[in-house]
C-alpha positions in Angstrom: 99.6 77.5 81.0 102.9 77.0 79.2 104.2 80.5 80.2 103.8 79.8 84.0 107.2 78.8 84.5 109.3 79.8 81.7 112.9 78.7 80.8 115.2 79.0 78.0 118.2 76.9 77.5 120.8 79.6 78.0 123.9 78.9 80.1 126.6 80.9 81.7 130.0 79.7 81.9 133.0 81.2 83.7 134.7 81.8 80.2 131.4 83.1 78.3 128.0 82.6 77.4 126.3 79.8 75.4 123.3 80.4 73.2 122.8 84.1 73.9 123.5 87.1 76.1 123.3 86.2 79.6 122.8 88.8 82.3 122.0 87.0 85.7 119.7 84.2 86.8 117.4 82.3 84.6 114.3 82.8 82.6 112.0 81.8 85.6 108.6 83.3 86.7 108.4 81.7 90.1 110.8 81.5 93.1 112.6 78.1 93.3 110.8 75.6 95.6 114.0 75.2 97.5 114.4 78.9 98.3 113.3 80.5 101.5 109.8 82.3 101.4 110.1 86.0 101.7 107.6 88.7 102.4 104.1 88.5 103.7 101.6 85.6 103.2 99.7 85.3 99.9 96.4 86.7 101.5 98.3 89.8 102.3 99.2 90.4 98.7 95.6 89.7 97.7 94.4 92.6 100.1 96.9 94.9 98.8 95.7 94.0 95.3 92.2 94.8 96.1 93.0 98.2 97.8 95.1 99.0 94.7 92.4 98.0 92.3 89.9 100.1 94.4 92.1 103.3 94.1 92.6 102.7 90.4 89.1 102.0 89.5 87.8 105.0 91.6 90.0 107.3 89.6 88.6 105.6 86.5 85.0 106.3 87.6 85.7 110.0 88.5 87.9 111.0 85.7 86.9 108.5 82.9 90.5 107.1 82.7 92.8 105.5 85.5 95.1 108.2 86.8 97.1 105.8 89.3 97.5 102.0 88.9 99.4 100.4 91.7 97.8 96.9 91.3 100.5 95.2 88.9 103.3 96.3 91.1 101.8 94.3 94.0 101.4 91.1 91.7 105.0 91.5 90.5 106.2 91.6 94.0 104.1 88.4 95.0 105.6 86.6 92.0 109.0 87.4 93.0 108.9 86.5 96.5 106.4 83.5 96.9 107.0 80.0 95.7 105.2 78.4 92.8 101.8 77.4 94.4 101.2 80.4 96.5 102.3 82.8 93.7 100.0 81.1 91.3 97.2 81.4 93.7 97.8 85.2 93.8 98.1 85.5 90.2 94.7 83.7 89.7 93.1 85.7 92.4 94.4 89.0 90.8 92.9 87.9 87.5 89.5 86.9 88.9 89.5 90.2 91.0 90.2 92.2 87.9 87.6 90.6 85.9 85.0 91.1 88.7 85.9 94.9 89.0 85.4 95.3 85.3 82.2 93.4 85.4 80.7 95.5 88.2 81.7 98.6 86.2 79.8 97.3 83.3 82.7 97.0 80.8 82.1 95.3 77.5 83.4 91.8 77.3 86.1 92.9 74.7 87.5 95.6 77.0 87.2 93.3 79.9 89.3 90.5 78.4 91.9 93.0 77.0 92.4 94.8 80.3 92.7 91.4 82.2 95.1 89.9 79.9 97.1 93.1 79.5 97.5 93.4 83.5 98.2 89.7 83.9 100.7 89.5 81.1 102.5 92.8 82.3 103.0 91.4 85.7 104.4 88.1 84.4 106.7 89.7 82.1 108.0 92.2 84.5 108.7 89.4 87.0 110.4 87.2 84.5 112.6 90.0 83.4 113.3 90.9 87.0 114.6 87.5 87.8 116.6 87.5 84.6 118.5 90.7 85.0 118.5 91.0 88.9 119.6 87.5 89.9 118.1 85.4 92.6 119.0 87.8 95.6 116.8 90.5 94.5 118.6 92.9 96.8 117.5 96.2 95.3 119.7 98.1 97.8 122.5 97.5 95.2 122.6 100.5 92.7 123.0 98.2 89.7 120.3 95.8 90.4 117.9 98.8 91.1 119.0 100.3 87.7 118.5 97.0 85.9 115.0 96.4 87.5 113.8 100.0 86.2 115.4 100.0 82.8 115.4 96.4 81.8 112.2 95.0 83.6 109.9 97.7 84.6 110.2 100.0 81.4 110.0 97.4 78.9 107.2 95.2 80.4 104.9 98.5 80.9 105.7 99.8 77.4 105.1 96.4 75.6 101.9 95.3 77.6 100.4 98.9 77.2 101.2 99.0 73.4 99.6 95.6 72.8 96.5 96.4 74.9 95.8 99.8 73.3 96.6 98.3 69.8 93.9 95.7 70.6 91.4 98.3 71.7 92.1 100.6 68.8 91.3 97.6 66.4 88.1 97.0 68.4 86.8 100.6 68.7 89.0 103.0 66.5 89.5 106.4 67.8 91.4 109.5 66.7 95.1 109.3 66.4 95.6 112.2 68.9 93.5 110.5 71.5 95.0 107.1 71.0 98.7 108.5 71.4 97.7 110.5 74.5 96.2 107.6 76.3 99.3 105.3 75.2 101.7 107.8 76.6 99.6 108.3 79.8 99.0 104.6 80.5 102.8 103.7 79.9 103.6 106.4 82.5 101.2 105.1 85.0 102.1 101.4 84.6 105.8 102.2 85.0 105.3 104.4 88.1 103.1 101.8 89.7 106.0 99.3 89.2 108.6 101.6 90.4 106.9 102.7 93.4 105.4 99.5 94.8 107.5 96.5 93.7 110.9 97.9 95.2 109.2 98.9 98.4 107.7 95.6 99.0 111.0 93.8 98.2 113.0 96.0 100.4 110.5 95.5 103.3 110.6 91.7 102.8 114.3 91.7 103.1 114.8 94.3 105.9 115.5 91.4 108.4 118.2 89.8 106.0 119.7 93.2 105.1 119.5 95.4 108.2 119.9 99.1 107.8 123.5 100.3 108.3 122.5 104.0 108.0 123.8 106.4 110.7 120.4 108.0 111.4 118.5 106.6 114.5 114.9 106.0 114.4 114.0 109.4 115.9 115.8 111.1 113.2 114.2 108.8 110.6 110.7 109.9 111.7 111.8 113.6 111.9 112.9 113.5 108.3 109.9 111.8 106.9 107.7 114.2 109.0 109.5 117.2 107.7 109.0 115.8 104.0 105.4 115.2 104.6 104.9 118.8 106.1 106.5 120.3 103.1 104.6 118.2 100.7 101.3 119.2 102.3 102.1 122.8 102.2 103.2 122.7 98.6 100.2 120.5 97.2 97.4 122.1 99.2 97.9 125.4 97.6 97.6 126.5 94.0 99.0 129.9 93.7 102.8 129.2 93.2 104.7 126.6 91.4 106.7 125.3 94.6 107.4 121.8 93.4 111.0 122.2 93.8 110.7 122.7 97.7 110.1 119.0 98.0 113.4 117.9 96.6 115.7 119.0 99.5 114.0 116.9 102.2 113.7 114.0 99.9 117.4 114.2 99.0 118.2 114.4 102.6 116.1 111.3 103.2 118.1 109.5 100.5 121.4 110.5 102.1 120.7 109.6 105.5 118.1 106.8 105.5 118.0 103.3 104.2 116.4 102.3 101.0 113.5 101.0 102.9 112.8 104.2 104.7 113.3 106.0 101.2 111.1 103.8 99.4 108.3 104.2 102.0 109.1 108.0 102.0 108.3 108.0 98.3 104.9 106.0 98.7 103.9 108.6 101.4 104.8 111.5 99.1 102.8 109.9 96.1 99.8 109.3 98.4 99.7 113.0 99.8 100.5 114.6 96.4 98.3 112.5 94.4 95.3 112.9 96.7 95.8 116.8 96.6 96.1 116.7 92.9 93.2 114.6 92.3 90.9 117.0 94.5 92.0 120.1 92.5 95.0 121.2 94.7 98.6 121.7 94.0 101.2 123.4 91.4 100.0 120.7 88.8 96.8 122.7 88.1 98.8 125.9 87.4 100.1 124.2 84.0 98.3 125.8 81.0 96.9 123.2 78.6 97.5 123.5 75.1 94.8 123.3 72.6 95.0 119.8 70.9 92.4 118.7 68.5 90.7 115.7 69.7 91.4 116.2 73.3 88.6 118.4 74.2 86.6 115.8 75.9 89.4 114.7 78.1 89.1 116.1 81.7 91.7 118.8 82.4 93.1 116.8 85.4 93.8 113.8 83.2 95.7 116.0 80.8 97.7 117.4 83.6 98.5 114.1 84.9 101.8 113.9 82.7 103.1 116.8 84.7 102.4 115.0 88.1 103.7 111.8 86.7 106.9 113.4 85.6 107.4 115.0 88.9 107.0 111.5 90.8 109.3 109.9 88.3 111.9 112.6 88.7 111.7 111.9 92.4 112.1 108.1 92.0 114.9 108.1 89.7 116.8 110.8 91.8 116.1 109.8 95.4 116.1 106.0 95.5 119.5 105.7 93.6 121.0 108.2 96.0 119.9 105.9 99.0 121.2 102.8 97.4 124.5 104.3 96.5 124.9 105.7 100.1 123.9 102.3 101.5 126.4 100.6 99.4 129.2 103.0 100.4 128.3 102.5 104.1 128.6 98.8 103.6 131.9 98.9 101.8 133.3 101.3 104.5 132.0 98.8 107.3 133.8 95.8 105.4 137.0 98.0 105.1 136.9 98.8 108.8 136.4 95.1 109.7 139.4 94.1 107.7 141.7 96.9 109.1 
């Protein structure tokens, strides 16, 4: 348990850094006991984790591999928002539930241990890195913090954990290089998207009372814009005759320009749910992609091979729309401060 509260003796002074490169904050896993609790209670995170596990393992049972994995994003949010004891309870509950789901599936003990260790390690690593690079406030409405979370926490934590897990499984059960490389790329994208979609949403929702939206759009306008986006997404993804993915960008960009990051993040989740459900059921422009012939991938389901296109679409939405929303929110905040001073 030596990794439960990890600290390194780096100090930041006004004139420089002692002992290493200091970005922000400390190497800490849990929220400081003196801080104010944020977000829902621990049992709510556990329920969200169960729902995320059910979705992930359903896709695993249907396609032979996970096509969506949101569970680790829930655990990272819990570690960032809860104090030591409740956060540790959620972490242990997540580990036990992951083991139980794998036992029910009949996974061999080696795979069971590797999956549980990889998921737990990735969540802890992402939480530690997020505290280090984003500081104590964790206000992801700020463009810089959102970028640091994505590039310096979500991406490295996902890549390292999947690489270690896939490497261990390859030693236990060797497989062709092409198959191993395909699944490695696939799982890194899935884990990274899970963090980028779930964790910022839960952090933004938990702090909406502290950072009220300063956006100009009223509630009716917000519902109208989200409804427009969902209508366009439904039309685009419940047909498979034309590559109309580009039609979803205008309403999503409009949401990013007009609405708060909380609304924007929720809209991204809604987009992922509608488009993901349609794609998994065999609908949408994703299935127009012609699969190249790759030796060793003949046994991989076509939907799984096309998953990279869908993940690229979602990733492009996240890295485009959410930064737009944070930049516009920061601009409105600065304009409000300027008006107050003049």
